[in-house]
C-alpha positions as CSV (number, residue, x, y, z in Angstrom):
1,P,22.3,20.1,11.1
2,L,25.1,21.9,13.0
3,A,27.7,20.5,10.4
4,E,25.4,21.8,7.6
5,Q,25.1,25.2,9.1
6,A,28.8,25.5,9.8
7,G,29.7,24.4,6.2
8,L,31.4,21.3,7.5
9,I,29.1,18.7,6.1
10,E,31.4,17.9,3.1
11,P,34.5,17.0,5.1
12,L,32.4,15.2,7.7
13,T,30.7,13.1,5.0
14,H,34.0,12.3,3.4
15,W,35.4,11.1,6.8
16,V,32.3,8.9,7.4
17,L,32.5,7.4,3.9
18,E,36.2,6.7,4.2
19,T,35.8,5.2,7.6
20,A,33.0,2.9,6.5
21,I,34.8,1.8,3.4
22,Q,38.0,1.1,5.3
23,Q,36.0,-1.1,7.7
24,C,34.6,-3.0,4.7
25,R,38.2,-3.6,3.6
26,R,39.1,-4.9,7.1
27,W,36.2,-7.3,7.1
28,L,37.0,-8.5,3.6
29,D,40.7,-9.1,4.7
30,S,39.4,-11.2,7.6
31,G,37.1,-13.3,5.3
32,V,33.9,-11.5,6.2
33,E,31.8,-10.0,3.3
34,L,29.7,-7.4,5.0
35,G,28.2,-4.2,3.6
36,V,27.8,-0.8,5.3
37,A,25.3,2.0,5.0
38,V,26.0,5.7,5.2
39,N,23.4,8.4,5.6
40,L,23.7,11.4,3.3
41,S,22.6,14.9,3.9
42,M,20.5,16.9,1.4
43,W,23.6,19.1,1.0
44,N,25.6,16.0,-0.1
45,L,23.1,15.4,-2.9
46,R,23.7,18.8,-4.3
47,D,27.4,18.0,-4.7
48,M,28.1,16.7,-8.2
49,N,31.6,15.7,-7.1
50,L,30.2,13.2,-4.6
51,P,29.9,10.2,-7.0
52,D,33.6,10.7,-8.1
53,T,34.7,11.0,-4.4
54,I,32.9,7.7,-3.5
55,S,34.3,6.0,-6.7
56,Q,37.8,7.0,-5.7
57,L,37.5,5.7,-2.2
58,L,36.1,2.4,-3.3
59,E,39.0,2.0,-5.8
60,Q,41.5,3.1,-3.1
61,Y,40.4,0.5,-0.6
62,R,39.5,-2.2,-3.2
63,V,35.9,-2.5,-2.1
64,T,33.2,-3.3,-4.6
65,P,30.3,-0.8,-4.9
66,N,27.6,-3.4,-4.0
67,L,29.0,-3.4,-0.4
68,L,28.1,0.3,0.1
69,T,24.5,1.6,0.7
70,V,23.7,5.3,0.8
71,E,20.6,6.2,2.8
72,V,18.6,9.3,2.0
73,T,15.3,10.7,3.5
74,E,12.3,11.7,1.4
75,S,12.9,15.3,2.3
76,V,16.2,15.5,0.4
77,I,14.4,15.8,-2.9
78,M,11.7,18.2,-1.8
79,G,11.8,21.5,-3.6
80,D,14.6,21.4,-6.2
81,R,14.7,17.7,-7.0
82,E,16.6,17.8,-10.3
83,L,20.2,18.0,-8.9
84,P,19.6,15.4,-6.1
85,L,18.1,13.0,-8.6
86,Q,21.1,13.4,-10.9
87,V,23.5,12.6,-8.1
88,L,21.5,9.6,-7.0
89,N,21.3,8.3,-10.5
90,R,25.1,8.6,-10.9
91,L,25.6,6.8,-7.5
92,F,23.2,4.0,-8.7
93,A,25.1,3.8,-12.0
94,L,28.3,3.2,-10.0
95,G,26.7,0.1,-8.5
96,L,25.9,1.4,-5.0
97,H,22.6,0.5,-3.2
98,I,20.2,3.3,-2.4
99,A,17.8,3.2,0.5
100,I,15.0,5.6,1.4
101,D,15.1,6.2,5.1
102,D,12.3,7.2,7.5
103,Y,9.6,6.4,4.9
104,W,6.1,7.9,5.6
105,T,7.5,10.7,7.8
106,G,7.9,13.2,5.0
107,Y,5.6,14.6,2.4
108,A,6.9,13.0,-0.7
109,S,6.0,9.4,0.0
110,L,4.2,8.4,-3.1
111,A,4.7,11.3,-5.5
112,Y,8.5,10.9,-5.7
113,L,9.1,7.3,-5.0
114,K,8.7,6.2,-8.6
115,H,11.4,8.7,-9.6
116,L,14.1,7.5,-7.2
117,P,16.6,4.7,-8.2
118,A,15.9,3.0,-4.8
119,E,16.3,-0.7,-4.0
120,E,15.4,-0.4,-0.3
121,L,12.7,1.3,1.6
122,K,12.9,1.7,5.4
123,I,9.7,2.1,7.3
124,D,10.1,4.5,10.2
125,R,10.0,3.1,13.7
126,A,7.0,5.2,14.5
127,F,4.9,2.8,12.4
128,V,6.7,-0.4,13.6
129,R,7.1,0.0,17.3
130,H,3.4,-0.9,18.0
131,V,2.7,-2.9,14.9
132,A,1.8,-6.0,16.9
133,S,-1.2,-4.3,18.5
134,D,-2.1,-1.2,16.3
135,L,-4.3,-2.0,13.3
136,A,-3.6,1.3,11.6
137,D,0.2,0.6,11.8
138,Q,-0.4,-2.9,10.4
139,A,-2.4,-1.4,7.5
140,I,0.4,1.1,6.7
141,V,3.2,-1.5,6.9
142,R,1.2,-4.1,4.8
143,S,0.3,-1.6,2.1
144,T,3.8,-0.2,2.0
145,A,5.3,-3.6,1.6
146,S,2.9,-4.6,-1.1
147,M,3.6,-1.4,-3.0
148,A,7.3,-1.6,-2.6
149,H,7.5,-5.2,-3.7
150,S,5.5,-4.4,-6.8
151,L,8.2,-1.9,-7.7
152,G,11.0,-4.4,-7.0
153,I,12.0,-2.7,-3.8
154,H,13.0,-4.4,-0.5
155,V,11.3,-3.3,2.7
156,V,13.2,-2.7,6.0
157,A,11.3,-2.3,9.3
158,E,13.1,0.0,11.7
159,G,12.6,-0.1,15.5
160,V,12.0,-3.9,15.9
161,E,12.3,-4.3,19.7
162,D,10.6,-7.6,20.6
163,L,9.6,-11.0,19.3
164,E,6.0,-10.1,19.0
165,C,6.8,-7.3,16.7
166,W,9.2,-9.5,14.7
167,N,6.5,-12.1,14.2
168,Q,3.9,-9.6,13.1
169,L,6.3,-8.1,10.5
170,L,6.9,-11.6,9.1
171,T,3.1,-11.9,8.4
172,L,3.2,-8.4,6.8
173,K,5.9,-9.5,4.4
174,C,8.7,-7.2,5.5
175,D,12.1,-8.4,4.1
176,I,14.6,-7.1,6.7
177,A,14.4,-6.1,10.3
178,Q,16.5,-3.5,12.2
179,G,16.3,-2.8,15.9
180,Y,17.3,-3.7,19.4
181,Y,15.6,-7.1,19.2
182,L,18.5,-8.2,17.0
183,S,21.2,-6.0,18.6
184,R,21.9,-2.6,20.0
185,P,24.6,-0.6,18.1
186,V,28.1,-2.0,18.8
187,P,31.6,-1.2,17.7
188,A,33.0,-3.1,14.7
189,G,35.0,-5.5,16.9
190,E,32.0,-6.5,18.9
191,L,29.9,-6.9,15.8
192,E,32.4,-9.5,14.5
193,R,32.0,-11.5,17.7
194,W,28.2,-11.2,17.5
195,L,28.2,-12.5,13.9
196,S,30.5,-15.4,14.9
197,E,28.3,-16.4,17.8
198,R,25.2,-16.3,15.6
199,H,27.0,-18.4,13.0
200,V,27.8,-21.1,15.6
201,E,24.2,-21.1,16.9
202,R,22.8,-21.4,13.4
203,A,25.3,-24.2,12.5
204,S,24.4,-26.1,15.7
205,W,20.6,-25.8,14.9
206,Q,21.2,-27.0,11.4
207,D,23.1,-30.1,12.7
208,Q,20.1,-31.0,14.9
């Protein structure tokens, strides 16, 4: 919000996008194909130059568009939705993945979902954290997953912090989990070690 108020959101977003795409290139050079996701502000989605900026960065660092996901919240298209939808459709046409973040926390949940070129829907942690014991949260997650799948959209559960929650989400048909149960946020170098260790563990289990 401070960057938006100060008129700095455009250069900040450019720096974040370039840093993320550079990291993708480093991973590719080391033999790791790993995508990154970048959150966009509502102000970014009013910038018709954004798709061209992203396209140039992808070309500059020789990164394919499918390795970049842009995340937007429902609220970015509240009010004047025409321009944000134009920008999102252009990003989708480039081959980027589009994710709807913090789903169910805004006011546009069902009314606008069908208009968005989204491939991923992220259920907010507020409905995930107690999903193992809260029947209302279970109903919300189950119905959201069912609806999203019928639209061809993957479902991500945010805020997964323990095995009990993980297991419950499996029964509710969530596709992807995000949270401290898997890992806390780490720098890129530590993430590479984390991935390497998990690969060794999985390979060992497969051998057995």
